[in-house]
DSSP file (Angstrom, degrees, kcal/mol; ACC not computed):
  #  RESIDUE AA STRUCTURE BP1 BP2  ACC     N-H-->O    O-->H-N    N-H-->O    O-->H-N    TCO  KAPPA ALPHA  PHI   PSI    X-CA   Y-CA   Z-CA
    1    1 A F     >        0   0    0      0, 0.0     4,-2.1     0, 0.0     5,-0.2   0.000 360.0 360.0 360.0 -46.0 -111.1  208.2   43.2
    2    2 A I  H  >  +     0   0    0      1,-0.2     4,-2.1     2,-0.2     6,-0.2   0.891 360.0  55.4 -60.6 -40.5 -113.8  206.6   41.1
    3    3 A G  H  4>S+     0   0    0      1,-0.2     5,-2.4     2,-0.2     6,-1.2   0.875 107.6  49.0 -59.5 -39.1 -111.5  203.6   40.5
    4    4 A L  H >45S+     0   0    0      4,-0.2     3,-0.8     1,-0.2    -1,-0.2   0.903 110.4  50.4 -65.6 -42.7 -111.1  203.2   44.3
    5    5 A M  H 3<5S+     0   0    0     -4,-2.1    -2,-0.2     1,-0.2    -1,-0.2   0.856 112.7  46.7 -65.3 -34.7 -114.9  203.3   44.7
    6    6 A C  T 3<5S-     0   0    0     -4,-2.1    -1,-0.2    -5,-0.2    -2,-0.2   0.493 112.7-117.1 -86.6  -3.9 -115.5  200.7   42.0
    7    7 A G  T < 5S+     0   0    0     -3,-0.8    -3,-0.2    -4,-0.5    -4,-0.1   0.693  85.7 114.0  76.7  17.8 -112.8  198.4   43.3
    8    8 A K      < +     0   0    0     -5,-2.4     2,-0.5    -6,-0.2    -4,-0.2   0.510  61.8  68.4 -97.9  -6.8 -110.7  198.7   40.2
    9    9 A V        -     0   0    0     -6,-1.2     2,-0.7    -7,-0.1    -2,-0.1  -0.944  68.6-151.0-115.4 132.6 -107.7  200.5   41.8
   10   10 A V        -     0   0    0     -2,-0.5     2,-0.5    23,-0.2    23,-0.1  -0.904  15.7-152.8-103.2 115.6 -105.5  198.8   44.3
   11   11 A M        -     0   0    0     -2,-0.7     2,-0.6    -7,-0.1    -2,-0.0  -0.751   3.3-155.6 -91.8 133.0 -104.1  201.3   46.8
   12   12 A I        -     0   0    0     -2,-0.5     2,-0.9     5,-0.0    -2,-0.0  -0.940   3.2-156.2-109.3 120.9 -100.7  200.6   48.4
   13   13 A N    >>  -     0   0    0     -2,-0.6     3,-2.9     5,-0.1     4,-2.6  -0.847  29.9-123.5 -95.8 103.7 -100.0  202.2   51.7
   14   14 A R  T 34 S+     0   0    0     -2,-0.9     4,-0.1     1,-0.3    -2,-0.0  -0.185  92.4   8.6 -52.2 127.3  -96.2  202.3   51.8
   15   15 A G  T 34 S+     0   0    0      2,-0.3    -1,-0.3     1,-0.1     3,-0.1   0.274 129.3  59.1  86.0 -10.3  -95.0  200.5   54.9
   16   16 A K  T <4 S+     0   0    0     -3,-2.9     2,-0.5     1,-0.1    -2,-0.2   0.709  82.6  78.1-117.2 -36.0  -98.4  199.2   55.8
   17   17 A T  S  < S-     0   0    0     -4,-2.6    -2,-0.3     4,-0.1    -1,-0.1  -0.680  73.4-145.4 -81.8 121.4  -99.6  197.1   52.8
   18   18 A S     >  -     0   0    0     -2,-0.5     4,-2.3     1,-0.1     5,-0.2  -0.412  22.2-113.6 -81.5 161.3  -97.9  193.7   52.9
   19   19 A R  H  > S+     0   0    0      1,-0.2     4,-2.8     2,-0.2     5,-0.2   0.882 119.3  53.6 -59.9 -38.9  -96.9  191.8   49.8
   20   20 A Q  H  > S+     0   0    0      2,-0.2     4,-2.4     1,-0.2    -1,-0.2   0.912 108.1  48.6 -64.9 -42.5  -99.5  189.1   50.7
   21   21 A Q  H  > S+     0   0    0      2,-0.2     4,-2.3     1,-0.2    -2,-0.2   0.912 113.6  48.0 -61.3 -43.2 -102.3  191.8   51.0
   22   22 A L  H  X S+     0   0    0     -4,-2.3     4,-2.5     2,-0.2    -2,-0.2   0.913 110.6  50.7 -63.8 -43.4 -101.2  193.2   47.6
   23   23 A K  H  X S+     0   0    0     -4,-2.8     4,-1.7     1,-0.2    -2,-0.2   0.906 110.9  49.1 -62.2 -43.0 -101.1  189.7   46.1
   24   24 A E  H  X S+     0   0    0     -4,-2.4     4,-0.6     2,-0.2    -2,-0.2   0.905 112.8  47.1 -64.4 -41.9 -104.7  189.0   47.3
   25   25 A R  H >< S+     0   0    0     -4,-2.3     3,-0.8     1,-0.2     4,-0.2   0.906 113.6  47.4 -67.6 -40.7 -106.0  192.3   46.0
   26   26 A C  H >< S+     0   0    0     -4,-2.5     3,-1.6     1,-0.2    -1,-0.2   0.790  99.6  68.3 -70.8 -27.3 -104.4  191.8   42.6
   27   27 A A  H 3< S+     0   0    0     -4,-1.7    -1,-0.2     1,-0.3    -2,-0.2   0.736  93.9  59.2 -64.7 -22.3 -105.6  188.2   42.3
   28   28 A T  T << S+     0   0    0     -3,-0.8     2,-0.3    -4,-0.6    -1,-0.3   0.592  99.4  70.9 -81.4  -9.7 -109.2  189.6   42.0
   29   29 A L  S <  S-     0   0    0     -3,-1.6     3,-0.1    -4,-0.2   -21,-0.0  -0.818  74.0-140.7-110.3 146.7 -108.2  191.6   38.9
   30   30 A K  S    S+     0   0    0     -2,-0.3     2,-0.3     1,-0.2    -1,-0.1   0.830  90.8   2.1 -72.4 -31.5 -107.4  190.3   35.4
   31   31 A R        -     0   0    0     35,-0.1     2,-0.3    -3,-0.0    -1,-0.2  -0.985  68.3-169.9-150.1 156.9 -104.7  192.9   35.1
   32   32 A Y        -     0   0    0     -2,-0.3     2,-0.4    -3,-0.1   -23,-0.1  -0.960  12.8-135.1-148.3 166.0 -103.2  195.6   37.2
   33   33 A M        -     0   0    0     -2,-0.3     2,-0.5   -23,-0.1   -23,-0.2  -0.961   5.9-155.6-130.8 138.1 -100.8  198.5   37.0
   34   34 A F        -     0   0    0     -2,-0.4    -2,-0.0    24,-0.0     0, 0.0  -0.932   7.1-152.7-110.1 135.9  -98.0  199.6   39.1
   35   35 A Y        -     0   0    0     -2,-0.5     3,-0.1     3,-0.0    -2,-0.0  -0.919  20.5-153.9-104.3 107.7  -96.8  203.2   39.1
   36   36 A P        -     0   0    0      0, 0.0     3,-0.4     0, 0.0    17,-0.1  -0.179  42.4 -61.1 -72.4 173.6  -93.1  203.3   40.0
   37   37 A E  S    S+     0   0    0     15,-0.3    14,-0.3     1,-0.2    17,-0.0  -0.320  91.5 109.2 -52.8 128.3  -91.4  206.2   41.6
   38   38 A G    >   +     0   0    0     -3,-0.1     3,-1.2    12,-0.1     4,-0.4   0.163  63.1  56.3-166.1 -57.5  -91.7  209.1   39.2
   39   39 A T  G >  S+     0   0    0     -3,-0.4     3,-0.9     1,-0.3     4,-0.3   0.811 104.4  58.0 -67.6 -27.4  -94.1  211.9   40.2
   40   40 A R  G 3  S+     0   0    0      1,-0.2    -1,-0.3     2,-0.1     3,-0.3   0.728 108.7  47.4 -71.4 -19.5  -92.1  212.3   43.4
   41   41 A R  G X  S+     0   0    0     -3,-1.2     3,-2.1     1,-0.2    -1,-0.2   0.430  79.6 104.7 -98.0  -1.3  -89.0  213.0   41.3
   42   42 A A  T <  S+     0   0    0     -3,-0.9    -1,-0.2    -4,-0.4     5,-0.1   0.796  83.8  44.7 -55.3 -33.6  -90.7  215.5   38.9
   43   43 A G  T 3  S+     0   0    0     -4,-0.3    -1,-0.3    -3,-0.3    -2,-0.1   0.478  92.6 105.1 -89.6  -3.0  -89.0  218.5   40.5
   44   44 A H  S X  S-     0   0    0     -3,-2.1     3,-1.5     1,-0.1     4,-0.1  -0.387  80.2-117.9 -80.7 157.6  -85.6  217.0   40.8
   45   45 A A  T 3  S+     0   0    0      1,-0.3     3,-0.3     2,-0.1    -1,-0.1   0.804 115.8  45.6 -62.4 -31.3  -82.7  217.9   38.6
   46   46 A D  T >  S+     0   0    0      1,-0.2     3,-2.1     2,-0.1    -1,-0.3   0.027  73.0 123.0-102.0  27.4  -82.4  214.3   37.2
   47   47 A A  T <   +     0   0    0     -3,-1.5    -1,-0.2     1,-0.3     4,-0.1   0.727  69.1  61.3 -62.1 -22.0  -86.2  213.9   36.7
   48   48 A D  T 3  S+     0   0    0     -3,-0.3    -1,-0.3    -4,-0.1    81,-0.1   0.491  92.5  80.8 -83.5  -1.8  -85.6  213.1   33.0
   49   49 A E  S <  S-     0   0    0     -3,-2.1     2,-0.2    80,-0.0    -3,-0.0  -0.826  92.2-104.8-102.9 141.7  -83.5  210.0   34.0
   50   50 A P        -     0   0    0      0, 0.0     2,-0.1     0, 0.0    -2,-0.1  -0.425  33.3-136.3 -67.1 134.3  -85.2  206.7   35.0
   51   51 A G        -     0   0    0    -14,-0.3     2,-0.2    -2,-0.2    -4,-0.0  -0.389  34.4 -83.1 -81.1 167.6  -85.3  205.9   38.7
   52   52 A A        -     0   0    0     -2,-0.1   -15,-0.3     1,-0.1     2,-0.2  -0.486  46.1-122.4 -71.0 138.4  -84.5  202.5   40.0
   53   53 A L        -     0   0    0     -2,-0.2     2,-0.4   -17,-0.1    -1,-0.1  -0.551  19.9-121.6 -80.1 146.2  -87.4  200.1   40.0
   54   54 A K     >  -     0   0    0     -2,-0.2     4,-0.8     1,-0.1     3,-0.2  -0.725  12.3-145.1 -86.9 136.9  -88.5  198.5   43.2
   55   55 A V  H  > S+     0   0    0     -2,-0.4     4,-2.6     1,-0.2     5,-0.2   0.770  84.9  76.8 -76.5 -24.9  -88.4  194.7   43.1
   56   56 A G  H  > S+     0   0    0      1,-0.2     4,-1.7     2,-0.2    -1,-0.2   0.918  98.8  40.5 -54.5 -52.5  -91.5  194.1   45.3
   57   57 A G  H  > S+     0   0    0      1,-0.2     4,-1.9    -3,-0.2    -1,-0.2   0.885 115.3  52.5 -64.6 -38.8  -94.1  194.9   42.7
   58   58 A L  H  X S+     0   0    0     -4,-0.8     4,-2.7     1,-0.2    -1,-0.2   0.850 105.1  55.9 -65.9 -33.2  -92.1  193.1   40.0
   59   59 A K  H  X S+     0   0    0     -4,-2.6     4,-2.7     2,-0.2    -1,-0.2   0.906 106.2  50.3 -63.8 -40.9  -92.0  190.1   42.3
   60   60 A N  H  X S+     0   0    0     -4,-1.7     4,-2.0     2,-0.2     6,-0.2   0.910 111.9  47.8 -62.1 -41.6  -95.8  190.0   42.5
   61   61 A I  H  X>S+     0   0    0     -4,-1.9     4,-1.2     2,-0.2     5,-0.9   0.934 112.6  49.0 -63.8 -46.2  -96.0  190.2   38.7
   62   62 A Y  H ><5S+     0   0    0     -4,-2.7     3,-0.5     1,-0.2    -2,-0.2   0.934 113.5  46.0 -59.5 -48.5  -93.5  187.4   38.3
   63   63 A E  H 3<5S+     0   0    0     -4,-2.7    -1,-0.2     1,-0.2    -2,-0.2   0.821 111.4  52.0 -68.1 -31.1  -95.2  185.2   40.8
   64   64 A S  H 3<5S-     0   0    0     -4,-2.0    -1,-0.2    -5,-0.2    -2,-0.2   0.709 105.5-127.4 -76.5 -19.8  -98.7  185.8   39.3
   65   65 A G  T <<5 +     0   0    0     -4,-1.2    40,-0.2    -3,-0.5    -3,-0.2   0.485  59.4 144.1  83.8   2.5  -97.5  184.9   35.8
   66   66 A H      < -     0   0    0     -5,-0.9    -1,-0.3    -6,-0.2     2,-0.2  -0.475  51.9-116.2 -73.1 146.3  -98.8  188.2   34.4
   67   67 A A        -     0   0    0     36,-0.2     2,-0.5    -2,-0.1    36,-0.2  -0.535  23.2-123.7 -79.7 150.0  -96.8  189.8   31.6
   68   68 A A  B     -A  102   0A   0     34,-2.7    34,-2.6    -2,-0.2     2,-0.5  -0.826  21.6-165.2 -95.0 129.4  -95.2  193.2   32.3
   69   69 A H        -     0   0    0     -2,-0.5     2,-0.6    32,-0.2    48,-0.0  -0.976  11.7-147.1-114.8 121.6  -96.2  196.0   29.8
   70   70 A I        +     0   0    0     -2,-0.5    28,-2.5    30,-0.3     2,-0.4  -0.798  25.0 165.4 -95.6 121.2  -93.9  199.0   29.9
   71   71 A V  E     -B   97   0B   0     -2,-0.6     2,-0.5    26,-0.2    26,-0.2  -0.996  13.9-166.9-135.2 129.5  -95.5  202.4   29.2
   72   72 A I  E     -B   96   0B   0     24,-3.2    24,-2.4    -2,-0.4     2,-0.4  -0.967   1.7-166.4-118.8 128.8  -93.8  205.7   30.0
   73   73 A S  E     -B   95   0B   0     -2,-0.5     2,-0.4    22,-0.2     3,-0.2  -0.952   6.3-157.5-115.9 135.8  -95.7  209.0   29.9
   74   74 A V  E     +B   94   0B   0     20,-3.2    20,-2.2    -2,-0.4   -26,-0.0  -0.915  69.0  27.9-117.0 139.2  -93.9  212.4   29.9
   75   75 A N    >>  +     0   0    0     -2,-0.4     3,-1.2    18,-0.2     4,-0.8   0.470  69.9 130.7  92.5  10.3  -95.4  215.8   31.0
   76   76 A K  H >> S+     0   0    0      1,-0.3     4,-2.3    -3,-0.2     3,-1.3   0.909  73.2  55.4 -55.3 -41.4  -97.9  214.4   33.5
   77   77 A E  H 34 S+     0   0    0      1,-0.3    -1,-0.3     2,-0.2    -3,-0.0   0.692 103.0  56.0 -68.5 -17.6  -96.7  216.9   36.1
   78   78 A R  H <4 S+     0   0    0     -3,-1.2    -1,-0.3     1,-0.1    -2,-0.2   0.612 109.8  46.0 -86.3 -14.0  -97.3  219.7   33.6
   79   79 A I  H << S+     0   0    0     -3,-1.3     9,-2.8    -4,-0.8     2,-0.4   0.877 130.6  12.7 -91.6 -48.9 -101.0  218.7   33.3
   80   80 A W  E  <  -C   87   0C   0     -4,-2.3     2,-0.8     7,-0.2    -1,-0.3  -0.918  67.0-174.3-135.2 108.5 -101.8  218.2   36.9
   81   81 A N  E  >> -C   86   0C   0      5,-2.6     4,-1.8    -2,-0.4     5,-1.5  -0.853   3.7-179.3-105.9  99.1  -99.4  219.5   39.5
   82   82 A E  T  45S+     0   0    0     -2,-0.8    -1,-0.2     1,-0.2     5,-0.0   0.878  81.2  56.4 -65.7 -37.5 -100.5  218.4   42.9
   83   83 A K  T  45S+     0   0    0      1,-0.2    -1,-0.2    -3,-0.1    -2,-0.0   0.900 118.4  30.9 -62.3 -42.8  -97.6  220.1   44.7
   84   84 A K  T  45S-     0   0    0      2,-0.1    -1,-0.2    -3,-0.0    -2,-0.2   0.599 106.2-125.8 -93.1 -14.1  -98.4  223.5   43.2
   85   85 A G  T  <5 +     0   0    0     -4,-1.8     2,-0.3     1,-0.2    -3,-0.2   0.865  63.8 120.0  75.3  37.9 -102.2  223.0   43.0
   86   86 A W  E   < -C   81   0C   0     -5,-1.5    -5,-2.6     2,-0.0     2,-0.4  -0.944  45.4-152.3-135.9 159.1 -102.8  223.7   39.3
   87   87 A V  E     -C   80   0C   0     -2,-0.3     2,-0.4    -7,-0.2    -7,-0.2  -0.969   8.6-157.6-127.2 141.1 -104.2  222.0   36.2
   88   88 A S        -     0   0    0     -9,-2.8     3,-0.2    -2,-0.4    -2,-0.0  -0.968  13.2-174.5-121.0 137.0 -103.3  222.7   32.6
   89   89 A C  S    S+     0   0    0     -2,-0.4    -1,-0.1     1,-0.1   -10,-0.1   0.355  81.1  62.6-106.2   3.4 -105.5  221.9   29.6
   90   90 A S  S    S+     0   0    0    -11,-0.1     2,-0.4     2,-0.1    -1,-0.1   0.003  76.0 111.3-117.9  29.2 -102.9  222.9   26.9
   91   91 A T        -     0   0    0     -3,-0.2     2,-0.4   -15,-0.0    -3,-0.0  -0.848  61.4-131.8-107.3 138.4 -100.1  220.5   27.6
   92   92 A T        -     0   0    0     -2,-0.4     2,-0.5    40,-0.0   -14,-0.1  -0.741  14.9-148.7 -88.6 132.9  -99.1  217.7   25.3
   93   93 A L        -     0   0    0     -2,-0.4     2,-0.4   -17,-0.0   -18,-0.2  -0.882  10.2-154.9 -99.9 128.4  -98.6  214.3   26.9
   94   94 A Y  E     -B   74   0B   0    -20,-2.2   -20,-3.2    -2,-0.5     2,-0.4  -0.874  12.6-172.7-106.8 136.5  -95.9  212.1   25.3
   95   95 A R  E     +B   73   0B   0     -2,-0.4     2,-0.4   -22,-0.2   -22,-0.2  -0.983  11.3 179.0-133.9 138.0  -96.1  208.4   25.6
   96   96 A A  E     -B   72   0B   0    -24,-2.4   -24,-3.2    -2,-0.4     2,-0.4  -0.986   9.1-166.3-131.6 145.8  -93.8  205.5   24.6
   97   97 A R  E     -B   71   0B   0     -2,-0.4   -26,-0.2   -26,-0.2    -2,-0.0  -0.966  29.5-106.1-131.1 150.0  -94.4  201.8   25.1
   98   98 A H        -     0   0    0    -28,-2.5   -28,-0.1    -2,-0.4    23,-0.0  -0.504  38.5-116.9 -69.0 140.9  -92.1  198.8   24.9
   99   99 A P  S    S+     0   0    0      0, 0.0    -1,-0.1     0, 0.0   -30,-0.0   0.745  87.0   9.3 -58.3 -26.1  -92.9  196.9   21.7
  100  100 A G  S    S-     0   0    0    -32,-0.0   -30,-0.3   -30,-0.0    -2,-0.1  -0.974  83.4 -88.1-150.0 164.1  -94.0  193.8   23.5
  101  101 A P        -     0   0    0      0, 0.0     2,-0.7     0, 0.0   -32,-0.2  -0.331  32.3-130.8 -69.5 155.2  -94.9  192.3   26.9
  102  102 A I  B     -A   68   0A   0    -34,-2.6   -34,-2.7    -2,-0.0    15,-0.0  -0.936  26.1-153.8-109.3 111.3  -92.2  190.8   29.1
  103  103 A A    >   -     0   0    0     -2,-0.7     3,-1.7   -36,-0.2   -36,-0.2  -0.702  16.7-144.2 -92.5 131.4  -93.5  187.3   30.2
  104  104 A P  G >  S+     0   0    0      0, 0.0     3,-2.1     0, 0.0    -1,-0.1   0.827  99.9  67.6 -56.9 -32.2  -92.4  185.8   33.5
  105  105 A S  G 3  S+     0   0    0      1,-0.3   -38,-0.0   -40,-0.2   -39,-0.0   0.684  91.6  61.6 -65.5 -15.9  -92.5  182.4   31.7
  106  106 A D  G <  S+     0   0    0     -3,-1.7     2,-0.4     1,-0.1    -1,-0.3   0.424  99.4  67.1 -85.3   1.5  -89.6  183.5   29.5
  107  107 A H    <   -     0   0    0     -3,-2.1    -1,-0.1    -4,-0.1     6,-0.1  -0.982  63.6-157.9-131.2 125.2  -87.4  183.8   32.6
  108  108 A A  S    S+     0   0    0     -2,-0.4     2,-0.3     2,-0.0    -1,-0.1   0.762  81.0  32.8 -70.4 -26.1  -86.2  181.0   34.9
  109  109 A T  S  > S-     0   0    0      1,-0.1     4,-1.9    -5,-0.0     5,-0.1  -0.902  76.5-121.1-132.5 158.8  -85.6  183.4   37.8
  110  110 A L  H  > S+     0   0    0     -2,-0.3     4,-3.0     1,-0.2     5,-0.2   0.885 114.4  57.7 -60.6 -40.0  -87.0  186.5   39.3
  111  111 A E  H  > S+     0   0    0      1,-0.2     4,-2.2     2,-0.2    -1,-0.2   0.888 106.5  47.9 -61.4 -40.6  -83.6  188.2   38.9
  112  112 A S  H  > S+     0   0    0      2,-0.2     4,-2.1     1,-0.2    -1,-0.2   0.906 112.8  48.8 -65.8 -42.0  -83.7  187.5   35.1
  113  113 A F  H  X S+     0   0    0     -4,-1.9     4,-2.6     2,-0.2    -2,-0.2   0.938 111.6  48.7 -60.7 -49.7  -87.2  188.8   34.9
  114  114 A V  H  X S+     0   0    0     -4,-3.0     4,-2.9     1,-0.2     5,-0.2   0.911 110.4  51.8 -60.0 -44.0  -86.3  192.0   36.8
  115  115 A A  H  X S+     0   0    0     -4,-2.2     4,-2.2    -5,-0.2    -1,-0.2   0.898 110.9  47.9 -61.4 -40.4  -83.3  192.6   34.6
  116  116 A A  H  X S+     0   0    0     -4,-2.1     4,-2.3     2,-0.2    -2,-0.2   0.911 113.7  46.6 -66.7 -42.6  -85.4  192.3   31.5
  117  117 A V  H  X S+     0   0    0     -4,-2.6     4,-2.7     1,-0.2    -2,-0.2   0.912 112.5  50.2 -65.1 -41.7  -88.0  194.6   32.8
  118  118 A E  H  X S+     0   0    0     -4,-2.9     4,-2.3     2,-0.2    -2,-0.2   0.893 110.4  49.3 -65.7 -39.5  -85.4  197.1   34.0
  119  119 A A  H  X S+     0   0    0     -4,-2.2     4,-2.2    -5,-0.2    -1,-0.2   0.936 114.9  44.9 -63.3 -45.1  -83.7  197.1   30.5
  120  120 A A  H  X S+     0   0    0     -4,-2.3     4,-2.5     1,-0.2     5,-0.2   0.885 111.1  54.9 -65.1 -38.2  -87.0  197.6   28.8
  121  121 A W  H  X S+     0   0    0     -4,-2.7     4,-2.4     2,-0.2    -2,-0.2   0.921 109.6  46.0 -60.4 -47.5  -88.0  200.3   31.3
  122  122 A K  H  X S+     0   0    0     -4,-2.3     4,-2.4     2,-0.2    -2,-0.2   0.916 114.3  46.9 -65.8 -43.2  -84.8  202.3   30.6
  123  123 A L  H  X S+     0   0    0     -4,-2.2     4,-2.2     2,-0.2    -2,-0.2   0.918 114.8  46.4 -65.0 -42.1  -85.1  202.1   26.8
  124  124 A T  H  X S+     0   0    0     -4,-2.5     4,-2.3     2,-0.2    -2,-0.2   0.893 111.1  52.5 -66.9 -40.2  -88.7  203.0   26.9
  125  125 A W  H  X S+     0   0    0     -4,-2.4     4,-2.3    -5,-0.2     5,-0.2   0.947 110.1  48.9 -57.6 -49.8  -88.0  205.9   29.3
  126  126 A Q  H  X S+     0   0    0     -4,-2.4     4,-2.3     1,-0.2    -2,-0.2   0.910 110.7  50.3 -60.8 -44.0  -85.3  207.2   26.9
  127  127 A R  H  X S+     0   0    0     -4,-2.2     4,-2.2     2,-0.2    -1,-0.2   0.893 109.2  51.7 -61.7 -40.3  -87.7  206.9   23.9
  128  128 A A  H  X S+     0   0    0     -4,-2.3     4,-2.2     1,-0.2    -2,-0.2   0.929 113.4  43.0 -64.6 -45.9  -90.5  208.8   25.7
  129  129 A Y  H  X S+     0   0    0     -4,-2.3     4,-2.7     2,-0.2    -1,-0.2   0.846 111.9  53.7 -72.3 -31.6  -88.2  211.7   26.6
  130  130 A E  H  X S+     0   0    0     -4,-2.3     4,-2.7    -5,-0.2     5,-0.2   0.911 108.5  51.4 -65.2 -40.6  -86.5  211.8   23.2
  131  131 A L  H  X S+     0   0    0     -4,-2.2     4,-2.5     2,-0.2     5,-0.2   0.949 111.8  46.1 -58.0 -51.0  -90.0  212.1   21.7
  132  132 A R  H  X S+     0   0    0     -4,-2.2     4,-2.7     1,-0.2     5,-0.3   0.936 114.0  48.0 -59.1 -48.0  -90.9  215.0   23.9
  133  133 A D  H  X S+     0   0    0     -4,-2.7     4,-2.2     1,-0.2     5,-0.2   0.913 113.4  46.8 -61.7 -43.7  -87.6  216.8   23.3
  134  134 A A  H  X S+     0   0    0     -4,-2.7     4,-2.2     2,-0.2    -1,-0.2   0.920 115.5  45.8 -64.5 -45.3  -87.8  216.3   19.5
  135  135 A C  H  X S+     0   0    0     -4,-2.5     4,-1.6    -5,-0.2    -2,-0.2   0.899 114.5  46.3 -66.2 -42.4  -91.5  217.5   19.4
  136  136 A E  H  <>S+     0   0    0     -4,-2.7     5,-3.0    -5,-0.2    -1,-0.2   0.847 112.0  50.9 -74.1 -32.8  -90.9  220.5   21.6
  137  137 A R  H ><5S+     0   0    0     -4,-2.2     3,-1.4    -5,-0.3    -1,-0.2   0.926 109.8  51.3 -64.2 -43.8  -87.8  221.6   19.8
  138  138 A R  H 3<5S+     0   0    0     -4,-2.2    -2,-0.2     1,-0.3    -1,-0.2   0.842 111.5  47.7 -62.2 -33.7  -89.7  221.4   16.5
  139  139 A N  T 3<5S-     0   0    0     -4,-1.6    -1,-0.3    -5,-0.1    -2,-0.2   0.404 116.2-115.7 -88.0   2.0  -92.5  223.5   18.0
  140  140 A G  T < 5 +     0   0    0     -3,-1.4     2,-0.3     1,-0.2    -3,-0.2   0.735  63.8 148.2  74.2  22.6  -90.0  226.0   19.3
  141  141 A R      < -     0   0    0     -5,-3.0     2,-0.4    -6,-0.2    -1,-0.2  -0.674  50.2-118.4 -92.4 145.0  -90.7  225.4   23.0
  142  142 A E        -     0   0    0     -2,-0.3     2,-0.4     1,-0.0    -5,-0.0  -0.667  29.0-125.5 -79.7 133.4  -88.1  225.7   25.6
  143  143 A L              0   0    0     -2,-0.4    -1,-0.0     1,-0.1   -10,-0.0  -0.647 360.0 360.0 -82.5 135.1  -87.5  222.5   27.4
  144  144 A V              0   0    0     -2,-0.4    -1,-0.1     0, 0.0    -2,-0.0   0.383 360.0 360.0 -99.4 360.0  -87.8  222.7   31.2
């Protein structure tokens, strides 16, 4: 909420915000972050598997020349669960990041850039969940 008030968060209204509007809003910021589909899948049986990335946001990144930095956080839904209306202060958040940025300038086409981001996304996702699983097994916690 504070980020919206300060103009540091770009809100996307699915089906209403055009790519051009998004591009114009992002152009005012030095960097920006996209949250791909994830929290909506938290309750699904395959929530530990990476979902398919949407090309629209990646197209904006490619066209802007900004590098993509991949970071995956696990257990967010155990800290703040909007659906159930509760907050936990005793949950560990696990994070993995891809070792380096993926620069559009290293890719001749959008398709090549998207493929590189998707490959990095899947590897980073896997590392984040492996970290969670290893730590929680070591601590004797049951994995949900």
